[in-house]
N, C-alpha and C positions, 0 to 999 in steps of 0.2 A: 669212299676211301681214296686217298691220294694215289696217283700213278706210281707204280713201283719203279718205273724208269726215271721219272722226274725227281724221285727222292734221292738219287745219286748226286753228289756234289759235282758241279760243272767246272771244268778247268778253262780259264780264259785264254785266248790267243795272245801272242806277243803284242799285237796291235792293241788289244783291249787292255792288257796289263799296263801298257804305256799310257793309254788314255786315263786309266784310273789314277795315275800319279800326277796328272796335269789338270784334271777338271775339278770343279768344286768338291771339296771333301764330303759334304753331306750327300750329294748325288752319288759320288763314288761309293760311299758306305751303303747306300740303299741298293745299288746295283750289285755290289759284291755280296751283300746279304742275300739278295735274290738267288745268286748263283750258289750260295750255301744253303738254299732252300728255307730261308727265313721269309716269313710272310710279309708282304709289302702292304702297309696300312693305307687307308684312304687318304690320309694327310700326306703320306709319302708319295702316293700316286699323283696327288695334286702338284707336288713339287716336280715330278717327272713331266707333267704336262707343260711346265714352264721352261723346259730345257731348250737350248739353242746350240748351234755350232758343235764343238767337240763333245759337249754333254749329250746332245741329241744323238750324235754318232755313237757314243758309248751306250746309250739306251738301245739303239737299233742293234748293235753288235751283241749286247747282252740278250735281247729278245731272240735273236737268231740262234745263239748258243743254247738257250733254254728250249727252243723249238727242236734243235738237234737232239738234245738230251731226252726230250719227251717222246719223239716219234722217229728219230733217225733222220737220214738225209732223203726222205721221201716227200714228194709233193703229190697230192691226190685230187681226184675228181670223181663224180658220179654221173652216170648216164641216166637222165631223168626227163620227164615231160611235165610241164605245168598245165594243169587244167583248171581254169577259172570258170566254174560252172554257172555263176551269175555275176553280173556287174551291178545289179540292182541293190541299193542299200539306202536306208533312210536315216542312218545314224549321224551323219553330218560331221565326220572327222575332217577338221579344217585342212589337214595336210594332204588329203587324198584327192587325186585327180582321176581315180578309177571309177568311182561310184556314179551311178545314174539313178534318177527316179524311174519308176516302172513305166511311166508314160512318155519318157524322153526318147528321142530318136537314138537308136543304137543300144537301147536296153535289151538285155539278153538273159534268158534262163534256159540252159541246156536241158534236154530231156535225159533221163537215165540211160537210154539207149545211145544218145550222142556222147555222153561221158564214157560209156563202156567202149564205144567205137574208137575214141581217141586213146584210151588206155590200151586197147588191143593193137592199134597202129604203133603206139610207142613200143610195146613189147616186140612187135615184129621188126622194128627198127633198131632193136638192141638195148632199149631202156630196161633197167632193173627196178625202176621206181616211178611212180606218178605222185606228184605233189598237188594236192587239191585244196583250193581255198576259194572263197567267194564272198560276196556281200551278204548282208543280212536282209534277204528278200522278205517283205512283209507278208507275202501270201504262202510261203512254204510252211509245211507242217513239221512237227518235231521229228517225225520218222524220216524226213527227207535225207538226212545225213546217213542214217542206217541203209536206206535204199540205194544211195550212191555206192556204198561199200558192197552191197549184195550184187548190184549190177556188174561192177568191175570183177568181183571174185568169181561170179558165174562165168564170165567170159575169159578172164585171165587169172586163174587161181594162184599162180606163183609170183605175180608181181607184188612188190612191196608198196603199200599205200601209206604215204606220209601226208597226213591230212588234218585240216580243221584247226584253226587258230583258237586260242583260249576264248576269244570273243565269240566265235562260232559255237564253241562248247557251251558257253553261258547261254547263248540264244537258243540252241537246240534243247538244252535242259529245261529252260523256261517254257518253250513251246510244248515240250513233252510232259510238263508237270512232273519232272523227275529230279532227284537230287543230282548234283554234279557227279558224284561218285557212281551212282547207278547208270547215268547216261554214258559216262566214259566206258564203264564196264561193258555196256551193251554194244558200243562201237568196237571194242576189242573183240568181243565174241563174234562180231560180223566181219572181222578182217582188218581192222585198223592196226597198223604196225608201228607207227610212231606219229608224233605230233609236232608241228612247227611252233616254236616259241615266239611267234610274231605277236603283234598287238601289244608288245611291251613298251615300245617307243622309249620313253624315259620313265623309270619307276620312281617318280617324284610327284607328290600330290598336287603341288601348285602348278608345275609345268603341264601335267596332264589336264588340269582344269582349263588351262589356256588353250591347249590343243583342241579339246572338245569337251563340252560339259557332259555329254552322254556316254563317253567312252568308259570301258571297263576300268574300274579302280585298280590301284596298285595292289590292294589287299585281295581283290577278287582274282587278279592275274596270278598272284602268288599261290592262292588257295587252289586254283584249277591246276596249275603246274605241279604243285606238290601232291595233289590228289592223283594225278596221272602217274607220277613217279611211284607213289605208294602202291598203285595197281599194277606196277611192272611195265608201264608204257613209257618208253624213253621220249624225250623231247629235245629240241634245240633251244638255245637262248639267243636273244638278239638285243640290240640297242639301236635306236634311230637318233642320230645326233646331227647338230649343225644347223639349228633353226632358231629357237628362242632359249636354248639351253646354254650351259657353260661347263667348264671342266669340273666344277664342284658337284654338278649333277652327274657327270659321267663316272667319276670315281665312286660315288655313292651307289650308282646303278651296278657297276661291276662288283662292288663289295656285296651288294644284296644277292647277286647271282652266285657269288662264291659261297655265301652263307647257306643258300638253298642247296648247293651242291654238297656242302659238308653234311647237310641233314639227309639228303636223299640219294645222291650219286646218280641222278637220273638224266643229267644233261650230256648229250653226245658231242656237242660243239657249241662254240660261241661265235656269233656272226655280227660284227659291226656293220651297220647299214647307214651310210651317209645320206642325209636328206637331199632328195632330188627336187629342186625348186622350180624348174622351168615352167611347168604348167600347174603347179600345186596351188590351190586357192589360198593356202596359208601364206604363201609368198606373194602371189599376184594381187591379193586384196589387202595386204598389210605392209606398211613402209618399214616397220621395225623388225621384220623377220629377215634373217641372214640368208644369203644365196648359197646355202650348203656349207660344209666344212672346208677349211683351207687345206692346202697341200700338206703343211706340217701337221695339222690336226689329224688328218687321215693316217699318216705314218705313226704318229704318237698313239692314236687310238688302238691300232692293231698291236703295236709293240707293248704298250702298257697293259693291254688285255692279256697278252702272253705272260708278262711279268707278274701281274696281280693274281692271275688264275693258275700260276705254276703249281703243279702237283695236284690240281683239282679238275681242271678241264684241259685235256691234252690237245684238242683240235680247235684251232683258231682259223676261221674261214674269211677269205676276202671275196667280196661280191663283185665279180667282173661286170655285172649289169650296172651296178652303182658307180664303180670306179673307172670303168673302161679297162680293156684287156691289158694295155701297156702298164697302166698304173697298178692294177691288181698283181701283175707279174712281179713288180718291185716288192710288193708286200711279202712275197715268198721268202725274202731274206731280211724281213723285219718282224719276225715272230709268227708269220702265217705258215701253215702247212697244207692248206686245202683251198681249192678254187671253186668249190661248190659244184653245181650241176651244169650239164650241157644245155639244159632248159629249152625244150622245144615249146614255142608259143608262150614266152614270158610277156604278160600283159600289164601287170600292176605298175611296175616302174615305168614302162613305156607310156602308160596313160598319164603319168605325171611329167612327161617330157624327157624321159630317159632316152639317150641318143645312141646307145651301144648295141642295139639290136635285140633279138629275142632268141637267138640260138648260137651256140658255139659247137664246132665239131670236136670229136675226140682227138683228132690229129692236131687241131689247134691247141687244145689243152696240153697235149704231150709236148708240143713245141715250146709253149710258154714255160712249162715246168723245167724242161731240159735246158732252156736258155739261161737259167740262173744257177745251173749246176746241181739241181736236184734230180732224183730218180722218179720218173713218172709212174704213177700207180692208179689204176682204176679200182674203185672201192664200191661197196654197197652202202646202203643208207646208214648202217651202224658201224661203218669203218672196217669191215672185214675186207681184206685185199682179194680182188677177183683176178686182176691181171697186172703184171709188171711189163713195161715196154722198153725196148731198145730206143735210145735217143735217135731221132731222125737226122741229127747233125752232131758235129763235135760240140760237146757241152762246155760251158765256161765254168770251170771249177774255182775260179778266183773272182766270181761276181760279187760286187758289193753294191749296196743301195746308194744312189745319188741323193743327197739332200739339197740339191740345186732345184729351186722351185720352178725352173723353166719347164719341167715336165708337167707342171700344173696347167699348161696350155691345153692339155687333154681334157680338162674340166673347166674351160674358160667361162666367162660370164655369159648370161643369157643374151641372145641376139647377136652374139659374136663368136659362134662356134660352128665348126664343121664336124660331121661324123668322121671319126678316125677309122681308117681301114688298115688293119694290120698288114705289114709288108709281106708277111709270109702266108696270108690267108689262102691265096689261090693255090700255092704249092701244097699247103697243108690239106686242102680239100681233096687234091688229087691223091694224096697219100692215105686218105681215110680208109680205103678198102685194102691197102697193101701193108700198112704198118703192122709189124709182127709182135706178138706177145712172147715173152720169155717163159 
């Protein structure tokens, strides 16, 4: 069902009204239609991906207004820990820098006790969620996934388990000789609370064949996701973009996600994930693969996701791990309302050369959200508000997104990049224990 809030017509600001009178009439009509809750088609979305200058500014302003209409002036995050229980995988996804063969140095398979230890430590450190994913280890049995859940729930019964990509579900069901439906139901019965909608990459047959011949097909991904939704298990939805794909694939992907949501209502959020190229075999071994999305493409992806999914998926997330903290902060005024998790021990992006670290403190999240004039909120996995925070400094209520590509220096080309340290990080960490909830 569409969001009740988003079905209200949005009133543009004076600035946006002026832009509508000066930009290309076709773009103006698309954006004004979106504010009147008219569905933006894939063809119209493709036109939006071609916007520049004032048209791009109007797109950003429209997405920001739709964000406000959907969720208010709140920016949210969740306190979570990533647990990658194995990095062993033989599937050969060309973009993945995380996977290792089981005989390689650094290959790892955590015991159930080790997984439970990490979940318990996360709970003690204030996490409400653990996010669990791993490679498709050739030696694990089908009940391995169930046993992970049992180990965690025995030790930390109240923590939310957000776990197992559709690819892992497919693999576990195959190993268990169970139907996908029965396998997912068994995991729900043993404590699975939600499922990451990763392994989507681009839901296009030809692109997926080029990424890896063995990867889960588009039809299989959709079937597993819709089956989970039918069983009452919520999932996220993702897109990985900026490699061998193009805007025509992006709008088709977003359109497919929207169609699924119309059918099931089971997506909790949509998360654009820019391709991290630095150590990805897809990039290092192929001359025709792009070095990730451009600055403009990142802004447009998040803004157009908001516009096209308006009324169907309220929560659009920016991945600070992929974009970097400064860049992700800008997205909060370009249609995004969520910064994802604090992520203790993020390994997958880091293994492909991600440069922005593996953990963000709650105080840093609060600072980032406040800095763009939004109200910081700590949520649970399914977007129930747990805490509202006082801003640690005077917030900027007039913040607007810069479309100057100079900030793209934060995601500069390979071999010419320094890790960016947020200027407020040291201060934020000191505030971590003292910041007060309202």
